[in-house]
C-alpha positions, 0 to 999 in steps of 0.5 A: 329318078331310076336310082331313087325309085326302088320299086313302085306298083299299083295293087288291086285286090291284093295283086300287083296290077301295074307299074305306073309312070304318072303317080298322081294319076295312079293315086287318083285311080286307086282312090276311085277304085276303093280296093286298090292302093299305090306303093312307092319305095324311095332310096335317099331322095333329094328334096326335088326328087321327093317333091316330084314323086309326092306332089299330090300326096298331101304329105305334111311338111314336117314329115317330109323334112324328117324323111329327107334329113333322116337321123330320127328316133323311131316314132309314129306321127299322126297328120291329117292326110297320113301316118308317119312311122320311123323305123331303124333297121339294124345290120350286124356283120358277125365276121367284123363284129360291126353293127350298122343302122339305117332309117326307114320311113313309112307314110300311110295314107288314103290308098297309098304307101310311101317308103323312104330308106336311108342306109344299107340295112334294107328289109323292104325287098323281101317284104314286098316279095313276101306280100305279093305272094300272099294276096290275102294279107296284101288286100288289107291295103296300106296297113298290111304293108306297114305291118309287114315292114315293122314285122320284118324289122323287129324279126331281124332285131331278134336275129341281131340280138342272138348274134350279139349274145353269141359274141358276148358269150365268146368274150365272157369265156375269154375274160374268165378263162384260167389260161387267158392272158388279158391285155390292154385291149380287153377293156377296149373290146368290152367298151366297143361291145357296150357301144354296139349294144347302146346303138342297138338299144337306140333302135329298139327301145324307142319303137315300143311306144309307136308299136303300142299305139298301133295295137290300139284303136282310134288311129286313122288309115289303120285297118280295123283288123290289124291290131292283132297283127301289131300285137304280135310285133309288140310281143317280139319287140318286148323280147328284143328289149329284154335281150338288150337289157340282158346284154347290157347287164352282162357287159357291165358284169363282165367289165366289173369282173375284168377290172377285179381280175386286173386288180387281183393280178396286180396284187399277185405281181406286187407280192412276187416283186416283194418276195424277190426283193426280200430274198435279195435284201438279205445278201445285200445287207450282209454284203453291205456290212462286209463291204465297209472298210473297217479293220475290226470286224467279226471273222474278218481274218478267219480263213473260212469267213468268206465261204461261211458268209456265202453259205449264210446268204444262200441258206437264208435265200433258200429258206425265204424262197420255201416260205414264200412258195408255201404261201403261194407268193410265187 
């Protein structure tokens, strides 16, 4: 259980009071106090471990199943005894240009917050430290934790979007550079980038509806003064989604431009091949004619016939070369 429980604490008046060992008893004390709540953080628990921690929390079985199996879209579910929020934190390695997503489930109920994390992307450590340094926010109870977690996830989305834009600018410069030599791997790089953008989109776009619902009224277990804070999260999320749409459009434009460039380069190659073939066609035709075994052929017995024929072939090739060069076929 030590590896599963990342951290747990009972908070009173916005301050960390104790680290309980008996979670049901701590939850009863928090509910009795009225100004306290219990915050437990779990990392990839099994069904048995999860049940041992939350036996008396009254969590809905469907929400428990979702939190154990992960692979959920961002969503907000309302159950009789709790709110269930699913987030997808995103991490981006700028060196390897690899994007990875995790899953973060937040249960908010009467005097408790339960967070369940899957994957390596983890904003919770910094969130807990920041909240404990700001008791004025933390004394608003479980809603403050939900807001802080959502705000941290969405703010990191902005950082990831900025990093993706920077890498996209480099890819765009490589595609459109005059001296660039585009190889077969360029299309693969564009498609890989598009796959990362799609994975990022799957984390950000579905979160719009849950955050919008949190900005409204009528949700249980949500502090009445929290709507303004969730509006700030919604504003940041809308900026992220705009950047995701921009990245997707730019990738499509870059791919179209790359394919057009490849078509132009293939046409240039075909023109060069055609020009060289035309130049070699003339001496080939002349040599073919004089290579036939006939006795009666023009200038066959003329002493200057052989040099004259070579000179004719060279002259025609030079003329063709200059014509093609002038038309930029070489």
